[in-house]
C-alpha positions as CSV (number, residue, x, y, z in Angstrom):
1,X,169.9,12.2,87.3
2,X,168.4,14.4,90.1
3,X,167.9,17.2,87.6
4,X,164.5,18.4,88.9
5,X,165.6,19.9,92.2
6,X,167.6,23.1,92.6
7,X,170.6,23.6,94.8
8,X,169.6,24.2,98.4
9,X,171.0,26.2,101.3
10,X,170.8,24.8,104.8
11,X,168.5,26.4,107.3
12,X,170.9,25.7,110.2
13,X,174.3,24.1,110.8
14,X,173.9,20.6,112.1
15,X,176.6,19.4,114.5
16,X,178.4,16.2,113.8
17,X,179.4,13.5,116.3
18,X,182.6,11.6,116.4
19,X,183.0,7.8,116.7
20,X,185.3,5.2,115.4
21,X,184.3,2.4,113.1
22,X,185.8,-1.0,113.8
23,X,186.7,-3.2,110.9
24,X,185.5,-6.7,111.3
25,X,186.9,-9.8,109.6
26,X,185.0,-11.1,106.6
27,X,184.0,-14.6,105.9
28,X,183.3,-16.2,102.5
29,X,179.6,-16.1,101.8
30,X,177.4,-18.4,99.8
31,X,174.2,-17.2,98.1
32,X,171.1,-19.2,99.0
33,X,167.8,-17.8,98.0
34,X,164.8,-18.6,100.1
35,X,161.1,-18.7,99.0
36,X,158.6,-19.3,101.7
37,X,154.8,-19.1,102.0
38,X,153.8,-16.5,104.5
39,X,150.9,-16.5,107.0
40,X,148.7,-13.4,106.9
41,X,148.6,-11.4,110.1
42,X,147.3,-8.0,111.3
43,X,144.0,-6.3,110.5
44,X,144.0,-6.1,106.7
45,X,143.5,-9.1,104.3
46,X,146.5,-9.2,102.1
47,X,147.5,-11.7,99.3
48,X,150.7,-13.5,100.0
49,X,153.5,-12.7,97.5
50,X,155.0,-15.9,96.2
51,X,158.6,-14.6,96.4
52,X,158.4,-13.2,99.9
53,X,161.1,-14.1,102.4
54,X,160.6,-14.8,106.1
55,X,164.0,-14.1,107.6
56,X,164.2,-14.7,111.3
57,X,161.7,-15.9,113.9
58,X,158.1,-14.7,114.3
59,X,158.2,-11.1,115.4
60,X,156.6,-9.5,118.5
61,X,156.4,-6.1,120.0
62,X,159.3,-7.0,122.2
63,X,161.5,-8.3,119.3
64,X,161.2,-5.2,117.2
65,X,161.8,-2.9,120.2
66,X,164.9,-4.9,121.3
67,X,168.3,-3.3,120.7
68,X,169.6,-6.6,119.3
69,X,167.7,-8.8,117.0
70,X,168.1,-12.6,116.3
71,X,171.1,-12.4,114.1
72,X,174.7,-12.0,115.2
73,X,176.4,-9.3,113.2
74,X,179.8,-8.2,112.0
75,X,181.0,-5.0,110.3
76,X,183.7,-3.8,107.9
77,X,185.0,-0.3,107.1
78,X,184.9,1.1,103.6
79,X,187.7,3.5,102.7
80,X,187.0,7.2,101.9
81,X,189.0,6.7,98.7
82,X,186.1,4.7,97.2
83,X,184.6,6.4,94.1
84,X,181.3,8.3,94.4
85,X,180.8,8.9,98.1
86,X,182.9,9.2,101.3
87,X,183.2,5.6,102.5
88,X,181.5,4.3,105.6
89,X,180.7,1.1,107.5
90,X,178.8,-2.0,106.4
91,X,177.0,-4.0,109.1
92,X,175.8,-7.4,108.1
93,X,174.4,-10.7,109.6
94,X,177.0,-13.4,110.1
95,X,174.5,-16.0,109.0
96,X,175.2,-16.7,105.3
97,X,172.3,-19.0,104.7
98,X,170.2,-16.1,103.3
99,X,170.5,-13.3,101.0
100,X,169.5,-10.0,102.6
101,X,168.0,-6.7,101.6
102,X,170.5,-3.9,101.5
103,X,169.9,-0.5,103.2
104,X,172.0,2.6,102.6
105,X,171.8,5.3,105.4
106,X,173.1,8.9,104.9
107,X,173.8,11.5,107.6
108,X,172.7,15.1,107.7
109,X,174.4,18.4,107.0
110,X,177.9,18.7,108.5
111,X,177.4,15.2,110.1
112,X,179.4,12.0,109.7
113,X,178.2,8.5,109.5
114,X,178.9,8.1,113.2
115,X,175.7,10.0,113.9
116,X,173.7,7.2,112.3
117,X,175.9,4.3,113.3
118,X,173.4,3.0,115.9
119,X,171.1,2.0,113.1
120,X,173.8,-0.3,111.6
121,X,173.9,-3.2,114.1
122,X,170.3,-2.7,115.1
123,X,168.9,-3.2,111.6
124,X,171.6,-5.8,110.6
125,X,170.6,-7.9,113.6
126,X,167.1,-8.1,112.2
127,X,168.3,-9.4,108.9
128,X,169.5,-6.6,106.7
129,X,172.9,-5.5,105.3
130,X,173.2,-1.9,106.3
131,X,175.7,0.6,104.9
132,X,176.0,3.9,106.9
133,X,177.9,6.2,104.6
134,X,180.0,9.4,104.8
135,X,179.4,12.0,102.2
136,X,182.1,13.5,100.0
137,X,182.0,16.7,102.1
138,X,180.0,17.4,105.2
139,X,178.4,20.4,103.4
140,X,176.9,18.4,100.5
141,X,173.3,19.3,99.7
142,X,170.4,16.9,99.5
143,X,170.5,16.1,95.8
144,X,174.3,15.4,96.1
145,X,173.6,13.1,99.0
146,X,171.0,11.4,96.9
147,X,173.5,10.8,94.1
148,X,176.0,9.5,96.6
149,X,173.4,7.1,98.1
150,X,172.8,5.8,94.6
151,X,176.5,5.2,94.1
152,X,176.7,3.5,97.6
153,X,173.9,1.1,96.6
154,X,175.8,0.1,93.5
155,X,179.0,-0.4,95.5
156,X,177.1,-2.5,98.1
157,X,175.7,-4.9,95.5
158,X,178.6,-5.0,93.0
159,X,181.9,-4.2,94.7
160,X,181.6,-4.7,98.4
161,X,183.1,-7.7,100.2
162,X,179.6,-8.7,101.3
163,X,178.0,-8.4,97.8
164,X,177.3,-12.2,97.8
165,X,174.7,-11.9,100.6
166,X,173.0,-8.7,99.3
167,X,170.0,-9.2,97.1
168,X,170.3,-6.5,94.4
169,X,166.5,-6.6,93.9
170,X,165.8,-5.8,97.5
171,X,167.3,-2.4,98.3
172,X,166.2,0.6,100.4
173,X,167.4,4.0,101.6
174,X,167.3,6.0,104.8
175,X,168.7,9.4,105.7
176,X,168.6,12.1,108.3
177,X,168.0,15.8,107.7
178,X,169.6,16.6,104.3
179,X,170.3,12.9,104.1
180,X,166.5,12.5,104.4
181,X,166.1,15.0,101.5
182,X,168.6,12.9,99.6
183,X,166.5,9.8,100.4
184,X,163.6,11.5,98.6
185,X,165.8,12.5,95.7
186,X,167.3,9.0,95.1
187,X,163.9,7.5,95.5
188,X,162.6,9.7,92.7
189,X,165.5,8.7,90.5
190,X,165.6,5.0,91.3
191,X,162.1,3.7,91.3
192,X,163.3,0.1,91.7
193,X,164.0,0.7,95.3
194,X,161.7,-1.3,97.7
195,X,161.5,1.2,100.5
196,X,162.5,4.7,101.7
197,X,162.6,6.2,105.2
198,X,163.5,9.9,105.4
199,X,164.2,10.9,109.0
200,X,163.4,14.5,110.0
201,X,164.1,15.3,106.4
202,X,165.1,18.7,104.9
203,X,164.8,19.7,101.3
204,X,164.0,23.0,99.6
205,X,161.7,21.2,97.1
206,X,158.3,20.2,98.7
207,X,156.8,18.3,95.8
208,X,157.6,14.6,95.3
209,X,154.6,13.4,93.3
210,X,156.8,11.3,91.0
211,X,158.3,9.1,93.7
212,X,157.2,5.5,93.1
213,X,158.8,3.9,96.2
214,X,156.9,3.0,99.4
215,X,158.0,5.8,101.7
216,X,157.6,6.3,105.4
217,X,158.6,9.8,106.6
218,X,159.4,10.2,110.3
219,X,159.2,13.8,111.5
220,X,159.8,15.4,115.0
221,X,157.2,17.5,116.6
222,X,159.6,20.1,118.0
223,X,162.0,20.2,115.1
224,X,163.2,23.8,114.7
225,X,165.6,23.1,111.8
226,X,163.3,21.1,109.5
227,X,159.9,21.9,110.9
228,X,157.3,19.4,110.1
229,X,154.9,22.1,108.8
230,X,157.5,23.1,106.2
231,X,159.2,19.8,105.4
232,X,158.0,16.4,106.6
233,X,154.2,17.0,106.3
234,X,154.4,18.7,102.8
235,X,156.7,15.9,101.6
236,X,154.2,13.3,102.8
237,X,151.2,15.1,101.3
238,X,153.0,15.5,98.0
239,X,153.8,11.8,97.7
240,X,151.4,9.6,95.7
241,X,149.0,7.4,97.7
242,X,150.2,4.3,95.7
243,X,152.4,2.3,96.2
244,X,152.0,3.4,99.8
245,X,153.2,6.0,102.2
246,X,153.2,6.7,105.9
247,X,153.9,9.6,108.2
248,X,154.9,9.3,111.8
249,X,155.7,12.2,114.1
250,X,157.8,11.7,117.2
251,X,156.1,13.3,120.2
252,X,158.1,16.1,121.7
253,X,161.3,15.2,119.8
254,X,163.9,17.5,118.2
255,X,165.6,17.5,114.8
256,X,168.4,15.4,116.2
257,X,166.2,12.5,117.5
258,X,167.6,10.1,114.8
259,X,171.2,10.7,116.0
260,X,170.8,8.5,119.1
261,X,169.4,5.1,119.7
262,X,165.7,5.6,119.3
263,X,163.3,2.6,119.8
264,X,160.4,4.3,118.1
265,X,162.4,5.0,115.0
266,X,163.9,1.5,115.1
267,X,160.7,-0.5,115.6
268,X,158.8,1.2,112.8
269,X,161.8,1.3,110.4
270,X,162.3,-2.5,111.0
271,X,158.6,-3.1,110.3
272,X,158.6,-0.9,107.1
273,X,161.8,-2.5,105.8
274,X,160.6,-6.1,106.6
275,X,157.2,-5.4,105.0
276,X,158.4,-3.8,101.8
277,X,162.0,-5.0,101.3
278,X,161.4,-8.6,102.4
279,X,157.6,-8.6,101.7
280,X,157.2,-10.3,105.0
281,X,153.6,-9.9,106.1
282,X,154.3,-10.9,109.6
283,X,155.3,-7.3,110.2
284,X,152.0,-5.8,108.9
285,X,150.6,-6.0,112.4
286,X,152.9,-3.2,113.6
287,X,151.9,-0.8,110.9
288,X,148.3,-1.5,110.1
289,X,146.1,0.1,111.2
290,X,148.3,3.2,111.6
291,X,150.0,3.4,115.0
292,X,148.1,5.4,117.6
293,X,149.1,8.9,118.1
294,X,148.4,11.9,120.4
295,X,147.1,9.9,123.3
296,X,148.4,9.6,126.8
297,X,151.7,7.8,126.9
298,X,152.0,7.7,123.0
299,X,155.4,8.1,121.5
300,X,153.8,9.7,118.4
301,X,152.1,13.1,118.1
302,X,150.8,12.3,114.6
303,X,150.3,9.3,112.4
304,X,149.0,8.9,108.9
305,X,149.1,6.3,106.1
306,X,147.7,5.2,102.8
307,X,149.7,1.9,102.5
308,X,147.4,-0.5,104.4
309,X,144.9,-2.4,102.3
310,X,141.8,-0.3,101.8
311,X,143.7,2.9,102.3
312,X,143.1,6.0,100.3
313,X,144.3,4.8,96.9
314,X,147.2,3.0,98.4
315,X,147.5,-0.7,99.1
316,X,150.2,-3.3,98.8
317,X,152.6,-3.6,95.8
318,X,152.0,-7.4,95.4
């Protein structure tokens, strides 16, 4: 596993943040699978997957930008003594009338899970089980982080106290900086993943042509640690057009943009996860056509895609 990529050295030291993770009480969960017929929205004509799942009310621009979605959430801490990774915090919807897609989120070099903790409740309140993990050491390289994300996915579906509400066939990964590099590495090794979102990713390997997971890379225009010209853009360009890819570049942002509550990251991450993990076409409208970039008042300095129907060899996986 992860044999292709050589050991890396960081370009810069990334500072970590401190935060405490509260442990929430767990309830007993029942597993109820939902299969609904979806209405097509947006600009591209897309066939409806029979097994898609509409979880939550019809979305709007306001709903995907809101800090809190329609689901009440709870959380539980996972001990650092767990095998394979450094523990973390699981955020999950309290509503147990669904099974949900699972998302593992990894931090960057020298950082702890607290730097990504804002994503936990924000994504969970939209209908996902989110696991923000700590790594075995804060100095672990991207490929090691990828292996630890792989172990965390297995823990989430097989051993966690919320495994009953996690759909093992609907899993995704996200990560910041070297955690973003780890996101690419685990996606290459685990093609059954439904989605990947590297955030201002760093990796010494620039070629990811064997990744077979729909991947949205979010770079930062003013990133001086993992510059988009040396990391995010080469990663994006190396990915295959199918099953779909996208690149968004945060206007004027630094490498550390993913470490604080960021509406632009959240709204497009929610939409990507909903579209590819839940196969919920209601969220197509926020991604297709590609979001506008470079104009006055735009949050994005660049935007590219091949995942919309009719894209350059891309298209939908169903």
